[in-house]
N, C-alpha and C positions, 0 to 999 in steps of 0.2 A: 085481708083487706081488698077493697076495690083499687083500680089504679086512681081514681079521683081522690078517695080518701088517704092513699099513699102520698099523692101529692100534697095534700093539706097538712098531714101530720109532719111531713118533712119540712115544708115551709115553717110551720111553728117552730121546729127545732132549729132551723138555720137562722131564724130571726133573733135568736139569742146572740148571734156573732156580728161583727162589725162588717162594714163595706169592703174594708181591705185588710190586708195581713203584711207582715213583712215590709212595711213603709208603703209602696205604690202598688202592692199586688191585688187585683181585684178579686173579691169573693164570687167565685164562679158557681158557686153551690146551687142556688134556685135556678139559674139558667140551664144548667147541665142536667139537673133532676127534670125540669120540665121537657125538655128534648128527649130524655131516656123514656119516660112515661108515654109520651106522644109516639114513641116508635115501639112500644109493646114491651119495654124493658122495665117494667115496675119491679119486677122479680129481683133486679139488681140495684135498686136504689138504696136500701138499707145498707147492704155491704159497702157501696161506693161511698155513702155518706159518713159511715163510720170512720172510714180512712180519711175522708176530706176534712171533717171537723178538727182533726188533730193538727192541721196547718193553721187554723184561723185564729184570730186574736177576738177578745171579748167584744161585744158591742159597747157604744158610748153610753155613758150614764144618763140619768134623767135630765132633760133640759127644757127650757121655755120656748114655745114657739115664737118665731119671728113675726114682726109686725110688717105690714105692707111696705111701710116706708124704709125698711131695712133689707128688703129682697136684693136690690140691685148691689149694695155694698157688700152683702153676704155670699153673692154669687161666686162661685170658684173659690171658696175659702174652706178648705178640709177641716180646719179647726172648729167649725160649726156643724160637724156631722150629727150630734145630737139635736141641735136646735133645727135642723133641716127635717130630721125624721119626725120630730114634735110637730113641725109647721104642717107637714102632710097627713100626720095622724089627725090632726084638727080638720084640715079641709075635706078628707076623705069621710069623716064622721058628718060633716055638715052637708056635703053635696055628694051627688052620684058620681060613681068613678069617671063615666065618660065625660062629665062636665068639668072634672078637675083636670083630666087629660087635655081636653081640647083648650082649657085656659091656660095651662102651663107649657104646652107643645110650643107655641111660637116664641115663649120667653126662653126656652131651652135650646131650642134648634140652633140658633147661631153658635151655640158652644157644644157642638156635636162631638167634638174631640175629647170630650171630658172622659177621664179614665181611660185614655187609649180607645175611646168610642165605646166603653163597657157600659156608661150611661144608658145610651139609647138601646144597645143590645139587650140589657137587662129588662128595660122598659118593653121592648117588643116580646120577650118571653112572657112577662107579667101580663101583658094584654092579650095574648094567645089563650093562656090559662082562664082569664077572666071571660072571654067569650064562650068558653066551654061551661062556665057556671060561676056566678059572682059569690064565692064563699068569702068568709071573713079573712082567712089567711091569705087569699089570693088579691083580695083588696089591699090588705097590710102589704103584700110584696110590691104591689105597684107604688105605694108611698115609699118603700125602701129604694125601689129603682128611681123614682123620680128625686128623691133626696140625694141619692149617690150622684146623679147627673148635675144637679144643682151644685152640690160642695166641690165638684171636679170640673166645673163648666170651663171650656176651654175652646177658644176660636179656632178654626182653620182658615186659610185665605179663602174668602167667598168667590165661588166660580159661577159665572152665569153663562149657561151654554148658549152659543150665538152663532153656530156654524152648520155644517151639513153631514159630519162624519158620524159614524156609530161607535159605540164605547169600545169595542175590541180594537179599532183601528187608532182612537186616540190613545188609549192605554199603551199600545205597541209603539207609539211615537213619542210618549211622555218622556221629557228628560228628568234625569235622576239628581238628587242633591250632590254636591261636591264631597261633603265629609259623611259618610254613613257610619258615624260613632255616636255612643252616647244613647241617651233616652229619646222619646218622641218629642218632648218640648224643644230641645235644641235643633232636632231635625226639622220640626215644622218651621222653625224660625229661619230656615235656610230657602224657604220655597220662593217667596217673593224675590229673592236675588239670584234663583237660578233662571238662567237664560232660557227663554222659550216656554217656561212652565205654565204662565197664565196663558199666553196665546194659544198653546197647543191644547190646553184643558177646555178653553173657551171654544175650541172648534168642534165640540160635540153638538149634536143637532139638539135643537130645544124639545122639551116632551110635549109630544102631541098627546098621548094617552100616559098618564103618569103611572099607573100600574105596569103598563107593558114597558116602559122606558126603565124602570127600575128592575123589571125582570131581565131586561137586556144586559143591563149593567151588572147586576148578579152573576149570570151566566158568563160574562165576558171575564171576570175576575176568576170565577171558578175554573174556567176552560185555560186560563193562562198561569194558574197557581203553581202547578208542577214544575213548569219552567223557571217561575221566579223564586220559588220557595227557599233555596239555599240562601238567599239574602237575608231572610229572617223568617223562618218557617211558623212561628208564633204570630208576630205582628202582622204579616201579609194575610192571615186568616181574617182579619177584621175589615180588610177592603171588600169582603164578600158578606160578612155576617152583619156588619153595621147597616148597609143599604136593605139587606134582608129583614133586619128588625123595623126599618121604616116602612117597608112594603107590607110587613105583617100588621103594622100599626094603622095604616091607612083606613081599613073600613070601619075604625072606630073614631076617625076624625072627620071634622067638617071639610067638604071637598074644596072649600077656598083654602085650605092649608095645604093641599097636595103638591101644588107646582113648588112652593117654598121648601117642601119636604124633598122633593127630588133633587133640587139645586144643593141642598145641604148634604144629601147622601152623595152626590157626585163629587162634591168638594172634599168630603171626607176620603172617599175612595181614592181619588185622584193624589190627594196628598200621602196617603199611607203607601201607594205604590210608588210615588216619587221618591219617598223617603226611605224605602227599604228593598226595592227591586235591584238585583245584582246586574252588572254590566253585560253578562251573557247568560243566556238561559240554560237550565240543565237539560241534559238529553230526556227523552221520553221513556218512561218505563211503565209497564202494566200496573194496573191497580187491582183491588180485591173484587170478586164478584158482588154484583149489586145486592144480593141476599146476605152476604156475610160482611158487608162493609161497616155497618153500624155496630154489629156485635164485636168486630175487631177493635173498633174504637174503645168501646165500654171496657174490654178486657184489657186494655193499655191504661185505663182509668185516667186518661188525660182529659181535663175539662175543654181545652181547645180542640182537641181532635173530635170530642163528641159534638160539640157545637159546631165545627166545621163540617163533619160528615152530614149532620142534620141539614145544612144548607146545601152542600154538594149533591146529595142524594135527590134534592128537588130539582136541581139543575139537570141531573141526569134523567129523572122522570120527564122533563119538558123536552129535553133535547135528544135523548138516547146517545149522546155523545161519550165514548169511553175515556175522554179526558178528565171527565168529572171524576170517575172512579180511579183514575191515575191521580188525580189531586188527593184523593183521601189517603191512597197508599204512600204518596210522597210525604203527606202530613205525618203518618205513622212512622215511616223510616227516619225521618229527620226529628222525631220527637217534638212535633208542635205543641 
């Protein structure tokens, strides 16, 4: 099988399962498989998927599509997973996928925290696959991604950059929440009561060139991750992979949506860092060699390691900074 056919056949298989399992855990299968194939590891996909699907729950049963006047009420309701899947199946059958994406992106963007940001991340991987060729399983995967985003839609405090600082500086100064316990919802609920959070987050310079601003944000998180990771090695991954999903989606969006996309990505990253970064950074340790880093994460079979290595290796390619490789090594050591 070719890499393209491996992706399509695996997506068909994964679409039999639901968007979550064991309660709130996100189904990372399509995201990890897309990254593995793009990094030349199609040979490992079947074995990895065989093990991963053992953890998954069955997909929701047949349901009717939602009507337009039901959208707002249904947003953020995980009990309507089947209805959201049916809705996007109809929309993608009636319109080209870029048109559906452009129509729904501004509706979904304010709820970028959906599924601990996995809604937007799954969308970014789906769009990457579609740009390589819009096959039926890939179009359907976009529908699954958008449906998951809609059913778990959740706001973060909206931050509008209005200062002069760069992302690395702001993230270093960002105050953290008082009680770092519990899941993401109670943590995010503390942000507006955290002294200095909004003011510090707003001190980021506005995006002059949105793709470059997103790239700078992603790189700042990746290069800081090794020090922050003990706070929550898994959750802090998303402070980098969520804005990368937005960056990857930009070429398929109208340019008038770009600035709002950056503001939402920054709001999500700042929120995750403030919610999970520990008080003291961990000491630096070396990471794997660049040509071994992705293979190492596949061997560990962790979906979060795979997705993070995908993002961190892009940072290393742009910057040559060894801290990007150290970040991958830290994710592996701590079992992200």
